[in-house]
N, CA and C atoms as an extended XYZ file, in Angstrom:
210
Properties=species:S:1:pos:R:3:atomname:S:1:resname:S:1:resid:I:1 pbc="F F F"
N       -10.065        1.319       10.779 N   MET     1
C        -9.410        2.451       10.662 CA  MET     1
C        -8.388        2.972       11.625 C   MET     1
N        -7.139        3.256       10.883 N   THR     2
C        -6.308        3.653       11.750 CA  THR     2
C        -6.342        5.221       12.166 C   THR     2
N        -5.733        5.064       13.671 N   ASP     3
C        -6.297        6.484       13.945 CA  ASP     3
C        -4.816        7.188       14.881 C   ASP     3
N        -3.641        6.532       14.271 N   LYS     4
C        -2.749        7.225       14.549 CA  LYS     4
C        -1.781        6.842       13.420 C   LYS     4
N        -0.444        7.399       13.729 N   ASN     5
C         0.184        7.905       12.346 CA  ASN     5
C         1.372        6.517       12.688 C   ASN     5
N         1.287        5.487       12.891 N   ASP     6
C         2.203        4.334       13.018 CA  ASP     6
C         1.898        3.788       11.636 C   ASP     6
N         3.208        3.101       11.184 N   PRO     7
C         3.542        2.730        9.941 CA  PRO     7
C         2.402        1.404       10.150 C   PRO     7
N         1.913        0.682        8.831 N   THR     8
C         1.069       -0.079        8.938 CA  THR     8
C         1.642       -1.547        7.932 C   THR     8
N         1.688       -2.379        7.834 N   GLN     9
C         2.383       -3.079        7.086 CA  GLN     9
C         1.555       -4.023        6.491 C   GLN     9
N         1.410       -4.413        5.203 N   PHE    10
C         0.306       -5.061        3.921 CA  PHE    10
C         1.550       -5.954        3.391 C   PHE    10
N         0.612       -6.983        2.986 N   THR    11
C         1.603       -8.205        2.120 CA  THR    11
C         0.866       -7.915        0.660 C   THR    11
N         1.972       -7.645       -0.230 N   VAL    12
C         0.727       -7.169       -1.663 CA  VAL    12
C         1.415       -8.629       -2.624 C   VAL    12
N         0.874       -9.431       -3.484 N   GLU    13
C         1.021      -10.567       -4.125 CA  GLU    13
C         1.066      -10.193       -5.632 C   GLU    13
N         1.715      -10.835       -6.312 N   GLY    14
C         2.156      -10.519       -7.372 CA  GLY    14
C         3.074       -9.252       -8.249 C   GLY    14
N         3.829       -8.587       -6.990 N   MET    15
C         4.722       -7.168       -7.883 CA  MET    15
C         6.177       -8.273       -8.123 C   MET    15
N         6.505       -7.798       -9.273 N   THR    16
C         7.804       -8.250       -9.660 CA  THR    16
C         9.207       -7.561       -9.908 C   THR    16
N         8.858       -6.227       -9.550 N   CYS    17
C         9.810       -5.105      -10.220 CA  CYS    17
C         9.560       -4.170       -9.634 C   CYS    17
N        10.567       -3.215       -9.976 N   GLY    18
C        10.531       -1.755       -9.225 CA  GLY    18
C         9.375       -1.094       -9.963 C   GLY    18
N         8.983       -1.402      -11.010 N   HIS    19
C         7.875       -0.553      -11.333 CA  HIS    19
C         6.289       -0.904      -10.904 C   HIS    19
N         6.457       -2.340      -10.422 N   CYS    20
C         5.378       -2.619       -9.736 CA  CYS    20
C         5.056       -1.944       -8.628 C   CYS    20
N         6.252       -1.861       -7.841 N   GLU    21
C         6.772       -1.074       -6.761 CA  GLU    21
C         5.964        0.446       -6.720 C   GLU    21
N         6.487        1.203       -7.879 N   ALA    22
C         5.929        2.152       -8.125 CA  ALA    22
C         4.574        2.438       -8.325 C   ALA    22
N         3.826        1.491       -8.912 N   SER    23
C         2.621        1.671       -9.050 CA  SER    23
C         1.678        1.601       -7.931 C   SER    23
N         2.038        0.564       -7.210 N   VAL    24
C         1.356        0.364       -5.617 CA  VAL    24
C         1.524        1.927       -4.963 C   VAL    24
N         2.688        2.103       -5.039 N   VAL    25
C         3.075        3.607       -4.158 CA  VAL    25
C         2.248        4.370       -4.658 C   VAL    25
N         2.391        4.372       -5.856 N   GLU    26
C         1.266        5.174       -6.562 CA  GLU    26
C        -0.282        5.597       -6.116 C   GLU    26
N        -0.766        4.283       -6.043 N   GLU    27
C        -1.839        4.397       -5.897 CA  GLU    27
C        -2.630        4.321       -4.611 C   GLU    27
N        -1.602        3.736       -3.731 N   VAL    28
C        -1.956        3.417       -2.085 CA  VAL    28
C        -1.648        5.486       -1.863 C   VAL    28
N        -0.818        6.126       -2.307 N   SER    29
C        -0.621        7.337       -1.793 CA  SER    29
C        -1.449        8.081       -2.104 C   SER    29
N        -2.587        8.115       -2.826 N   GLU    30
C        -3.714        8.799       -3.050 CA  GLU    30
C        -4.888        8.787       -2.043 C   GLU    30
N        -4.730        7.728       -1.028 N   ILE    31
C        -5.451        7.624        0.247 CA  ILE    31
C        -5.653        8.827        0.989 C   ILE    31
N        -6.504        9.432        1.190 N   ASP    32
C        -6.598       10.528        2.139 CA  ASP    32
C        -6.273        9.994        3.632 C   ASP    32
N        -5.317       10.699        4.247 N   GLY    33
C        -4.779       10.121        5.548 CA  GLY    33
C        -3.813        9.500        5.364 C   GLY    33
N        -3.341        8.917        4.128 N   VAL    34
C        -1.819        8.269        3.873 CA  VAL    34
C        -0.642        9.459        3.708 C   VAL    34
N         0.197        9.279        4.678 N   THR    35
C         1.486       10.551        4.551 CA  THR    35
C         2.183        9.618        4.125 C   THR    35
N         2.780        8.329        3.859 N   SER    36
C         4.189        7.572        2.999 CA  SER    36
C         3.831        6.252        2.559 C   SER    36
N         4.564        5.902        1.354 N   VAL    37
C         4.146        4.646        0.927 CA  VAL    37
C         5.402        3.726        0.981 C   VAL    37
N         5.933        2.722        1.108 N   THR    38
C         6.916        1.944        0.844 CA  THR    38
C         6.376        0.806        0.205 C   THR    38
N         7.170        0.106       -0.999 N   ALA    39
C         6.945       -1.551       -1.274 CA  ALA    39
C         7.977       -1.671       -1.726 C   ALA    39
N         8.077       -3.309       -1.533 N   ASP    40
C         9.277       -3.893       -1.784 CA  ASP    40
C         8.996       -5.551       -2.527 C   ASP    40
N         9.125       -5.022       -3.911 N   HIS    41
C         8.757       -6.126       -4.560 CA  HIS    41
C         8.984       -7.670       -4.266 C   HIS    41
N        10.647       -7.817       -3.591 N   LYS    42
C        10.847       -9.323       -3.237 CA  LYS    42
C        10.366       -9.809       -2.496 C   LYS    42
N         9.857       -9.112       -1.338 N   SER    43
C         9.433       -9.595       -0.260 CA  SER    43
C         7.386       -9.498        0.090 C   SER    43
N         7.075       -8.671       -1.110 N   GLY    44
C         5.885       -8.384       -1.038 CA  GLY    44
C         5.482       -7.260       -0.344 C   GLY    44
N         6.157       -6.767        0.674 N   ALA    45
C         5.891       -5.942        1.587 CA  ALA    45
C         5.545       -4.672        1.328 C   ALA    45
N         4.434       -3.553        1.578 N   VAL    46
C         3.935       -2.445        1.704 CA  VAL    46
C         4.169       -1.840        3.025 C   VAL    46
N         4.873       -0.928        3.366 N   THR    47
C         4.361       -0.010        4.558 CA  THR    47
C         3.655        0.932        4.456 C   THR    47
N         2.442        0.897        4.987 N   VAL    48
C         1.937        2.592        4.556 CA  VAL    48
C         1.707        3.446        6.048 C   VAL    48
N         2.134        4.603        6.173 N   THR    49
C         2.146        5.226        7.078 CA  THR    49
C         0.878        6.562        7.138 C   THR    49
N         0.355        6.883        8.460 N   GLY    50
C        -0.698        7.874        7.904 CA  GLY    50
C        -1.958        7.331        9.057 C   GLY    50
N        -3.008        8.064        8.923 N   SER    51
C        -3.976        7.858        9.565 CA  SER    51
C        -5.412        7.846        8.786 C   SER    51
N        -6.552        7.604        9.177 N   GLY    52
C        -8.062        7.660        9.033 CA  GLY    52
C        -7.888        6.724        7.826 C   GLY    52
N        -6.997        5.594        7.210 N   PHE    53
C        -7.510        5.299        6.585 CA  PHE    53
C        -8.106        3.512        6.410 C   PHE    53
N        -8.393        2.773        5.775 N   THR    54
C        -8.864        1.086        6.246 CA  THR    54
C        -8.077        0.345        5.679 C   THR    54
N        -7.955       -0.661        5.802 N   ARG    55
C        -7.493       -1.842        5.081 CA  ARG    55
C        -8.456       -2.118        3.607 C   ARG    55
N        -9.783       -1.875        4.090 N   GLU    56
C       -10.467       -2.164        2.303 CA  GLU    56
C        -9.676       -0.761        1.351 C   GLU    56
N        -9.557        0.136        1.966 N   GLN    57
C        -8.745        1.518        0.997 CA  GLN    57
C        -7.832        1.172        0.358 C   GLN    57
N        -6.827        0.668        1.227 N   VAL    58
C        -5.512       -0.031        0.820 CA  VAL    58
C        -5.677       -1.195       -0.079 C   VAL    58
N        -6.971       -2.140        0.132 N   ALA    59
C        -6.768       -3.400       -0.880 CA  ALA    59
C        -7.453       -2.976       -2.266 C   ALA    59
N        -8.235       -1.896       -2.089 N   ALA    60
C        -8.856       -1.301       -3.521 CA  ALA    60
C        -7.897       -0.425       -3.977 C   ALA    60
N        -6.835        0.191       -3.407 N   ALA    61
C        -5.801        1.127       -4.356 CA  ALA    61
C        -4.844       -0.401       -4.818 C   ALA    61
N        -4.585       -1.029       -4.185 N   VAL    62
C        -3.641       -2.300       -4.301 CA  VAL    62
C        -4.155       -2.531       -5.788 C   VAL    62
N        -5.720       -2.994       -6.240 N   GLU    63
C        -6.211       -3.791       -6.914 CA  GLU    63
C        -5.940       -2.810       -8.156 C   GLU    63
N        -6.252       -1.932       -8.042 N   GLU    64
C        -6.229       -0.805       -8.998 CA  GLU    64
C        -5.031       -0.343       -9.838 C   GLU    64
N        -3.937       -1.165       -8.656 N   ALA    65
C        -2.691       -1.123       -9.477 CA  ALA    65
C        -2.527       -2.653       -9.971 C   ALA    65
N        -3.240       -3.158       -9.969 N   GLY    66
C        -3.253       -4.577      -10.751 CA  GLY    66
C        -2.698       -5.789       -9.829 C   GLY    66
N        -2.501       -5.470       -8.493 N   TYR    67
C        -1.957       -6.566       -7.651 CA  TYR    67
C        -3.203       -6.794       -6.359 C   TYR    67
N        -2.811       -7.552       -5.434 N   SER    68
C        -4.084       -7.798       -4.480 CA  SER    68
C        -3.158       -8.047       -3.156 C   SER    68
N        -4.077       -7.683       -1.811 N   LEU    69
C        -3.588       -7.885       -0.614 CA  LEU    69
C        -3.452       -9.451       -0.380 C   LEU    69
N        -2.163       -9.773        0.242 N   VAL    70
C        -2.535      -11.138        0.992 CA  VAL    70
C        -3.575      -11.341        2.069 C   VAL    70
């Protein structure tokens, strides 16, 4: 579980466009403690800032959007 407000980077598999990015950002943004999310479909990078969330919560949100963490 994150306990500080530092950005945490994840790699997401399957994003191919801006709509994909938006879907991931929307789902991950709903996690309690997340203050910001950015996604880049070209690199697969998703950066999450906040505290009190777990990798498992991010993975579940990414899966809800239709993708998976690497």
